[in-house]
Every structure is written in structure tokens, then in C-alpha cells.
N, C-alpha and C positions, 0 to 999 in steps of 0.2 A: 480563838486562841485555845478553846477546850479541845478542837479537833487535831490541833497540831501535836496537843499532849497524848490524846487517845489514840490517835493514828499516825505517829511520826514518821513512818515508812511513806506517806504521801507527800511529804516536805523535804525538800533539799535547802539544807543551811549553811550559812558561812559565818565565822566568826570575823568580824571588823573591828574597826577601832572608829568610834562615833563620837561626836561632839555636837553642842550647840554653840553657834559662833555669836558672841555677845558683844564684840568690840568692831566688826568691819562696818564701814560706811554702807557698802552695796550688799552685804550679806548677813546683817544683823538678825538674829533670830533664825537664822536657817540650820536646819540639820545637815552636818558635813560628814561624810564617811569618806576616810582615808584608805584609799584603795591602792595605794603606793605599795611598790615590792617590799619596801622596808619602811613602814609607818612610823611617825614620829614618837608614838607611844603604843603600849601594848592593845591587842583586841579588847573591848569591854562590852560587847553585845554580839548577841548572835541573831542573824537576820535571814529570814525565809526569803530565798532567791528563785525557788521555783515551786509550784505546786502541781501535783497531779490532779487536775481540775475534774475528770471523770470519776476518779476514786473518791474524792471529797464530796461530789454530787451523790455518789452512790452509798457513801457512809452516812450523808446527811438523811436520804431518804430512807435507810434502814433505820436510823434513830427514830425518825417521826412516825414511821410504821410501828415501832416498838411502843411508843407512847401514845398512839392513837386509839380511841375506845373502839 
């Protein structure tokens, strides 16, 4: 999470409508992402959809080098 704040350019995000299903027999407790073109309610969560994995590894390596004795 800290990397997503410190290096936001490494992450592609989407605003989605998300809820936890509490009443369903087959889906109780499941997290539901409403990705319909016109969701039933407004987006309430920002979700990371893609990560520049090499960029993230480079950032983590440089951070670890900076704090190593």
C-alpha cells in the first residue's frame, strides 16, 4: 500500500462499486465488484487493476538499499 502512495505511476486504478454479499445462499460473505456499464450504485472503492512489476521491484530494491547499513 505504501508503494501505491509513494509511486502512484506504477499502478493503474479503477473506481468500482464494491459490496460484501450478506444475504445470498451461495455467495454469502463474498466481495462483489459491480462492473456493469451502469452499476446500481455509485463507485465506492478505488481498485488497483495493473502493476508495473519491474518498476515496483526497482522501487523496493532502491528503498532497501537506502536503509541498509
